[in-house]
C-alpha positions as CSV (number, residue, x, y, z in Angstrom):
1,X,-34.9,17.7,202.7
2,X,-31.7,17.6,204.7
3,X,-31.9,19.0,208.3
4,X,-29.3,21.7,207.6
5,X,-31.4,23.0,204.7
6,X,-34.6,23.2,206.6
7,X,-35.9,26.6,207.5
8,X,-35.8,27.5,211.2
9,X,-38.9,27.9,213.2
10,X,-40.1,31.4,214.2
11,X,-43.1,31.7,216.5
12,X,-45.5,34.6,216.7
13,X,-47.6,35.0,219.9
14,X,-51.4,35.5,219.6
15,X,-52.5,39.2,219.6
16,X,-54.0,38.8,223.0
17,X,-53.6,36.1,225.7
18,X,-53.9,35.4,229.4
19,X,-50.3,35.5,230.5
20,X,-50.6,32.8,233.2
21,X,-52.2,30.4,230.7
22,X,-50.0,31.2,227.7
23,X,-46.6,30.9,229.4
24,X,-46.8,27.1,230.0
25,X,-48.2,26.6,226.4
26,X,-45.3,28.5,225.0
27,X,-42.9,26.5,227.2
28,X,-44.4,23.2,226.0
29,X,-43.9,24.1,222.3
30,X,-40.3,25.3,222.9
31,X,-39.6,22.0,224.7
32,X,-41.0,20.0,221.9
33,X,-39.5,21.9,218.9
34,X,-36.2,23.6,218.1
35,X,-37.3,27.2,217.8
36,X,-35.0,30.1,216.8
37,X,-37.0,33.1,217.8
38,X,-40.3,34.2,219.4
39,X,-42.1,37.4,218.5
40,X,-44.3,39.1,221.1
41,X,-47.0,40.5,218.8
42,X,-49.7,41.9,221.1
43,X,-52.4,44.2,219.8
44,X,-52.6,46.0,223.1
45,X,-50.9,49.4,223.6
46,X,-51.3,49.3,227.4
47,X,-47.7,49.4,228.6
48,X,-48.4,47.5,231.8
49,X,-50.1,44.6,230.1
50,X,-47.4,44.4,227.4
51,X,-44.7,44.5,230.0
52,X,-46.3,41.7,232.0
53,X,-46.6,39.5,228.9
54,X,-43.1,40.3,227.9
55,X,-41.7,39.4,231.3
56,X,-43.5,36.0,231.3
57,X,-42.4,35.2,227.7
58,X,-38.8,36.3,228.4
59,X,-38.6,33.9,231.4
60,X,-39.7,31.0,229.2
61,X,-37.6,31.9,226.1
62,X,-34.4,32.9,227.8
63,X,-34.4,29.8,230.0
64,X,-34.3,27.8,226.7
65,X,-31.8,30.1,224.9
66,X,-34.4,31.3,222.4
67,X,-34.4,35.0,221.3
68,X,-37.5,37.1,222.1
69,X,-38.3,40.2,220.0
70,X,-41.2,42.5,220.4
71,X,-43.4,43.9,217.6
72,X,-43.4,47.7,217.2
73,X,-42.6,48.8,220.7
74,X,-39.0,49.9,220.2
75,X,-38.9,51.8,223.5
76,X,-39.6,48.7,225.5
77,X,-36.8,46.5,224.2
78,X,-34.0,47.6,226.5
79,X,-36.2,48.3,229.5
80,X,-37.7,44.8,229.4
81,X,-34.4,43.0,228.5
82,X,-35.6,41.7,225.1
83,X,-33.4,40.7,222.2
84,X,-34.8,43.1,219.6
85,X,-37.7,44.5,217.7
86,X,-39.8,43.4,214.8
87,X,-41.0,46.5,212.8
88,X,-44.2,46.3,210.9
89,X,-43.7,49.3,208.6
90,X,-41.3,47.9,206.1
91,X,-38.0,49.7,205.8
92,X,-39.1,53.1,207.3
93,X,-38.0,52.6,210.9
94,X,-35.1,50.3,210.5
95,X,-32.3,52.9,210.5
96,X,-33.7,54.6,213.6
97,X,-34.2,51.3,215.4
98,X,-30.7,50.2,214.7
99,X,-29.3,53.5,216.0
100,X,-31.4,53.2,219.1
101,X,-30.7,49.6,220.0
102,X,-27.1,49.3,218.8
103,X,-25.4,46.6,216.7
104,X,-26.1,43.6,218.9
105,X,-29.9,43.8,219.0
106,X,-32.1,41.9,216.5
107,X,-34.0,44.3,214.1
108,X,-36.5,42.7,211.8
109,X,-38.8,44.3,209.2
110,X,-42.1,43.1,207.8
111,X,-42.2,44.1,204.2
112,X,-45.5,42.7,202.9
113,X,-45.0,41.5,199.4
114,X,-42.5,44.2,198.4
115,X,-39.1,43.1,197.1
116,X,-38.0,46.8,197.1
117,X,-39.0,47.3,200.7
118,X,-37.1,44.2,201.7
119,X,-33.9,45.3,199.9
120,X,-34.2,48.8,201.4
121,X,-34.7,47.3,204.9
122,X,-31.6,45.2,204.5
123,X,-29.5,48.2,203.3
124,X,-30.8,50.2,206.4
125,X,-29.5,47.5,208.8
126,X,-32.2,44.9,209.3
127,X,-31.1,41.4,210.4
128,X,-34.0,39.8,208.6
129,X,-37.0,40.7,206.5
130,X,-40.4,38.9,206.5
131,X,-42.8,38.7,203.7
132,X,-46.5,37.7,203.9
133,X,-49.2,36.8,204.0
134,X,-48.2,33.7,202.1
135,X,-51.6,32.1,202.3
136,X,-55.2,33.2,201.9
137,X,-56.3,35.7,204.6
138,X,-58.5,38.7,204.9
139,X,-55.9,40.5,207.0
140,X,-53.9,43.5,205.7
141,X,-54.3,44.5,202.1
142,X,-54.9,41.0,200.9
143,X,-51.9,41.1,198.6
144,X,-50.1,37.8,199.0
145,X,-46.3,37.2,199.0
146,X,-46.0,34.6,196.3
147,X,-43.5,31.8,196.1
148,X,-41.6,33.5,193.2
149,X,-40.6,36.4,195.6
150,X,-39.0,33.9,198.0
151,X,-37.3,32.0,195.1
152,X,-35.8,35.2,193.8
153,X,-34.7,36.4,197.3
154,X,-33.0,33.1,198.1
155,X,-31.1,33.2,194.9
156,X,-30.1,36.9,194.9
157,X,-30.0,38.1,198.5
158,X,-28.1,36.8,201.5
159,X,-30.2,38.5,204.1
160,X,-32.4,36.0,206.0
161,X,-36.0,35.9,205.0
162,X,-39.1,34.9,207.0
163,X,-42.3,33.6,205.4
164,X,-45.4,34.3,207.5
165,X,-49.2,34.6,207.4
166,X,-51.7,31.8,206.9
167,X,-49.2,29.0,206.4
168,X,-50.7,25.6,205.7
169,X,-49.1,22.3,204.8
170,X,-49.0,23.2,201.1
171,X,-47.2,26.5,201.6
172,X,-44.8,25.0,204.1
173,X,-43.9,22.3,201.5
174,X,-43.5,24.8,198.7
175,X,-41.6,27.5,200.7
176,X,-39.3,25.3,202.8
177,X,-36.6,25.2,200.1
178,X,-36.5,28.9,199.5
179,X,-37.0,30.6,203.0
180,X,-34.8,30.8,206.0
181,X,-37.6,30.9,208.6
182,X,-41.2,29.9,208.7
183,X,-43.3,32.0,211.1
184,X,-46.2,30.2,212.8
185,X,-48.8,32.1,214.9
186,X,-52.5,31.6,215.0
187,X,-52.0,28.5,212.8
188,X,-50.9,26.7,215.9
189,X,-52.3,28.7,218.8
190,X,-55.9,28.2,217.7
191,X,-55.4,24.5,218.3
192,X,-55.7,23.0,221.8
193,X,-52.3,21.3,221.4
194,X,-50.1,23.9,219.7
195,X,-47.0,21.6,219.7
196,X,-48.9,18.9,217.9
197,X,-50.3,21.4,215.4
198,X,-46.8,22.6,214.7
199,X,-45.6,19.0,214.2
200,X,-48.3,18.4,211.6
201,X,-47.3,21.6,209.7
202,X,-43.6,20.7,209.9
203,X,-44.3,17.2,208.6
204,X,-45.0,18.8,205.2
205,X,-41.3,19.6,204.8
């Protein structure tokens, strides 16, 4: 597959991490790979710990000209100097997020396996939509976003699409021609050498 046709890399942080240990791991992956965007996806709702993690990640990403978006916490985007927000409730909050953050911020929306939600999010002003999980996982409802959804989207819709959730070499190979971004999270962070884990997955393209 030609380099220009390859999907871009989108990284998702673990849901919990020690900031001092994670920042150099993130830096090492960004130095080894051309990454388009990083999503801070913490499970915590403690504002101080989220802010500390965001500050550390922002230092790493912005030094390398990589965008950093935060999952859900719309109110922290401007305060922490982040590039945008990733909404996890489909199209529901997109319009409000766009109004709050303005035209320059990144607004993304996770739409599960719903083509309709994806189209609605795009109409409401999302910069990208993500579908998933694309692999076998017990997370969420268990409903998978199948390859046919990405094939249809790539043919019919111009809005960039992200494939995420339980990616393995097989799904990377099958989805690479029909998605704009591949989102890697626990698939790489659970390995000691996250950069090497990412290399192995990308080799499937």
